[in-house]
N, C-alpha and C positions, 0 to 999 in steps of 0.2 A: 486156968480152966482146963478141962479135959479137951481133947482134940479127938473127934470121931471120924470115921471114914465110912462113906455111903455111895452105892452105885446111883448114877444118874438116872437109872430106870426105876429106881424105888420112888414111891410117893413121898413127897415133902411132908414133914411133920413139925410140929412145934418144938419138939426135942432136939431138933437138927441145929437150932440157933442160927449163928452165922453160916452161911453156905459159900463155899470157895471152890469153884470149879478148878482143878489142877491138871487138866488135860491140854494137850496142844490143839486139839481139834473139837469142835463142837459135837457133843454126842448126836449120833444119827437119829433123826425122827423125833427129837426132843425140841419143843418150842421154848422160847424165852419164858413165858409163862409157867409151862411145865416144870421147867428146870429151878426156875426161881432163885438163881444164884446171885449173891450180893457182890462177888468179886470173881473175876476170872484171870488167873496168873498163868498164862500159856507157857511162858519160858521156864517155868519149874519143872516141867514134864520132861521125861528123858528124850534124847536125841532121836530123829527118826532112825538112824542108824542102829542105836542100842535097841530100840523099841522091836526093830525087825529082826534083829539077831535073837533077841529073847523070845519073841513070838509065843509069850505067855506058855512056855513050856516049863511045868513045875521043876524039873530035874535041873534047870539053869537058874532058879531063883537066887540061889546062895551067890553064884558068880555075877547075876544081874545086879543084886544089891550093891555088891562092892564097886562094880563098873558105874552104877548110877551115882553113887556117893562120890566116886572120883570126879564124875561130870559136875555134880553139884559144887565140889570145892575147886574145880580147876577152870571152869569155864566162866568167864566174866559175867555174861548175861544170866547164867543160872545162879550165880552167887547172888547178883542183885535181886533176882526173882525170889530167891530163898529168904534173903534179908527182908524183903517186903512182906512175905509170908510171915515170917516170924514177928515183925512188927505188929502186924494185924491180929496175930493171935495174942501177942502180950498185952496190947492195948484194949482187947475186948474183955468184958467181965460177965460174959456168958458163954454157953457152949459154942464151939466151932466145929463144923462139918466139912471135911474135905471130900469133893464130889469128883468121881472118877467114872470112866464108861466102861473099863474091862469087865468082861463076864465073870472072870476068875476072882472071887472075893479074897482068897487066901494068898494069891501071888500076883501083886500089882505094885505099881510105884507108889500109891497112895499110903500102903503099908509103911514103905520107907520113910517117906515124909513124916507121917505120924510118929514114927520112932524117934526121928531127929527132933520134932517139936516136943514130944513128950520129955525128952532129955534136957531141952533147954528150960523147961518149967520147973525143974527140981532145984 
């Protein structure tokens, strides 16, 4: 099934399917009811150091993607979290939406996760 990405501050919709929060921190100002996530996989998020370095600067996105992928493949906790995420996506027979809090819809870690997950489904 296709994997979508969606900001935590957008309204939930039926098209979202299963909603998985992929941020380390709970989105500010959103209640559990408003966010309505089915899973929260904190460890799959970028490390605080990488997140701070990136600072959502579009010019750094290419390098951020590579560094984030390295984290996902070389950190045991992140490997485990990514495996859990892949298993959830594989077993679902409906839409899956990765929920993230970043303001920039074009330069964030959920995009990287979506690319990884989409490749796994081919």
